[in-house]
C-alpha positions in Angstrom: 0.2 109.4 -8.4 2.2 107.1 -5.9 5.8 107.2 -7.1 6.5 104.3 -4.9 4.1 102.3 -6.2 4.8 103.1 -9.6 8.7 102.2 -8.8 7.8 99.0 -7.6 5.6 97.7 -10.5 8.6 99.1 -12.8 11.2 97.0 -10.9 9.0 94.1 -11.4 8.4 94.6 -15.0 12.0 95.3 -15.7 13.1 92.4 -14.0 10.7 90.0 -16.6 12.2 91.6 -19.3 15.8 91.1 -18.3 14.9 87.8 -17.8 13.6 87.5 -21.5 16.9 89.4 -22.8 19.2 87.0 -20.8 17.1 83.9 -22.2 18.1 85.5 -25.9 22.0 86.2 -24.9 21.8 82.2 -24.2 21.3 82.1 -27.9 23.6 84.4 -29.6 27.4 83.9 -30.1 28.8 87.1 -31.2 30.1 89.5 -28.7 28.9 92.6 -30.1 25.4 91.3 -31.0 25.2 90.5 -27.0 26.3 93.7 -26.2 23.2 95.1 -28.3 21.0 93.9 -26.1 22.1 96.1 -23.3 20.6 99.1 -25.9 17.6 97.0 -26.4 17.1 96.4 -22.4 17.6 100.3 -22.6 14.5 101.1 -24.9 12.6 98.7 -22.7 12.8 100.6 -19.8 12.0 104.0 -21.7 8.8 101.9 -23.1 7.9 100.5 -19.6 7.8 104.0 -17.9 5.5 105.2 -21.1 3.5 102.1 -20.8 3.1 102.3 -16.8 2.2 106.4 -17.4 -0.4 105.4 -19.7 -1.9 102.9 -17.6 -2.0 105.2 -14.6 -3.3 108.0 -16.4 0.1 110.3 -16.3 1.2 112.9 -18.1 4.8 112.5 -18.3 5.3 116.0 -19.6 3.0 117.6 -17.1 4.8 118.9 -13.8 4.7 117.1 -10.6 2.4 119.2 -8.1 4.5 117.9 -4.9 7.7 119.6 -6.0 7.7 123.4 -4.6 10.7 124.4 -5.9 11.1 127.2 -8.6 13.0 124.4 -10.8 9.8 122.8 -11.3 10.0 119.1 -12.6 7.9 117.1 -14.9 6.5 113.8 -13.8 9.4 112.1 -16.3 12.2 113.4 -14.6 10.6 112.7 -11.1 10.3 108.9 -12.8 13.7 108.4 -14.0 15.0 110.0 -10.9 13.4 107.9 -8.9 13.9 104.6 -11.2 16.8 104.8 -12.7 18.8 102.9 -9.8 16.6 100.2 -10.3 17.6 100.1 -14.5 21.1 100.4 -13.3 21.4 97.2 -11.3 19.4 95.2 -13.6 21.8 96.2 -16.8 24.9 95.5 -15.0 23.6 92.3 -13.7 22.9 91.8 -17.8 26.6 93.6 -18.6 27.9 90.7 -15.9 26.1 87.7 -17.9 27.4 89.1 -21.5 31.0 89.2 -19.8 30.6 85.3 -18.5 30.1 84.3 -22.0 
């Protein structure tokens, strides 16, 4: 598995999801409902990882063979570790937009 390719594809798809949520944000006036969109974005992140893994034929529960430590990590943990910064950045951008309204 090419982690960097996976990461790039996930980033592209998350940006698209963020844009959809931002469009939805413009139709909501209640602040609490707007905050709930952050949870929706988090769920999209998890769903996209699973979908991309299926598309790539990756078993997220399998151990990542490139890891040479006693504490073998699963593909899921490796992917989360490599992609969390993307999610954090986009979620922060979304939160900033929520605060502006």
